[in-house]
N, C-alpha and C positions, 0 to 999 in steps of 0.2 A: 339653549345657549343663544345669546343675541348675536346676529351676524355682524353687527358693527364692531363688536369686540374682537371677533375673529379677523375681520379686515384690518382693524387697528393693530393687532399683534403682527399680522403678515407685513403690513406697511412698516412697522417699527423694525422688524427683522431685515427687510430690504434696505431701509435707510442705514442701519448699523453696518450691514454688509458693504454698502457703497462707501461708507466712511472708511472702513478698513481697506478696501481695494484702492480707492483713490487718495486716501490720506496717509497711507503707510510711508510713502516717500517723504511727505512733509514732517511726519513724526521722526523719521530717520534723520532728516535735515536738522531738526532741532537738537537731537543728540549730538550730531556731528559739529554743530555750531558750539555747543557747550564743550566738547572735547578740544576743538580748536582754541577756544578762549583759555582753557586750562593749560594747554601746552604753551601758548604765547605768554601767559603769566609766568610759567616756570622759566622760560628763556629770559624774560625781563628780570625775574628774581636772580637768575644766574648772572646777568649783566650787572645788577646792583651789587651782588656779592663780590664780583671781580673788581669793581670800582672801589668797594669798601676795603678789600685786601690791598689793592694798589696804594691806597692812602695810608696804610699802616707802615710800620718800620720794615726794613729789609729783613727777610727771613721769616716774617710773620706768616702764619698759616691758619686757615679756618676750614671746617668741614662744610659741605653743602649737600643737602639731601634733595634729590630730584623728585618732584611731586607732579607726575603726569600719569595718564591712564595707561593701562597695561598694553594696549595695542599701538601706542605712540612711542617714538624713539627720538632722542636727540643725539646727533653724530657730531663729534668734534674733529676737525680736519686741519691737518698741516699740509699745505700744498708742496712744500719742499721735501716732504717725506714720500719717497717713491714706493714704500712698502704698501701693498694693497690693504684695504680696510679689513679689519678682523671679522666684523659681523655686519658690515654695511653692504648690501647687495641691491643697488638700484637697477632698474631695468637696463640690460646691456645696450639697447638702442639709445637710451637717454644718458648713460654714464658720461660720455665725452662732452655732451652739451651741458650737463650739470657741472662737471668739473671745470669747464671753460668759464661758465657764468660765475661760479664761485671764485675762480682765480682772478678774473678781470675786476670783479667788484670787491675783492679782498675779503670775502666772507669766510669765516672760520667755523660756522655752525650750520649744519644741515638739519632741518626739522622734518621729521616724518610724522604726520598727524594721525595716520591710521585710517583716515577717511578724507577725501578731498585732495587737492593738490599739495605736494610737499613744497618747501621753500628754503631759501638760504637766509642767513642773518650774520651780521658782523658785530662782534663784541670787542670794543677797544681794549687795549693793554693785554689781551689774552693771547698766549702762545701755547700751542700744543706740540708736544714732542712726538707723540705716537697717536696715530689715527684710531679712534674707537667710537662706539655707540653705547648709549646707556638707556635703560628703560626706567619706569617708575620705581621708586623706593631705593635706588642706587645712591650710595654716599660717595661723593667726590671730595678731594682735598685741594684747596686753592692755596698757592704759596707765592708770596711776594719775592721776586728775584731782582728787585731794584727798579729797572725801567719797564718791566712787564710782570705779568702774573702767569704762573704755570698751573696746569690742572692735571692731576695724576689719574691715570686709569685705575679703576678699582681692581683689587686683587680678587681673583676667583676663589671661592670657598672650597 
């Protein structure tokens, strides 16, 4: 057997190993970026659906299917509702900061990406009666109430 072939194989194994060791974080970052983009698109789709229902007649309703990855969640928050979140459990040290930031910026949506930092968002015309979080595949119902649009919490099966 030729020694150059042996050294070539050993070199290739070392290079592939280094790619895995030092490149796994970059590969994970690419997947995280895709996840973030998918969740941001779902929130923008929800915003467009809310505006669409708002432009319909009073009492009009439309379903909205949440299309996000399984490790991400979208939490809909009403700051005047003092009942704790049903399934939203941010880190206790950050809860007051998150709540204050969302209240002062009048944000009504909290986005948990599943990787990377979470963030808040404000959707105009949207009012939430009960605080809740939803994951991918959940169907919500948007209803025009005249001057605003409500969103109903899904019924547990």
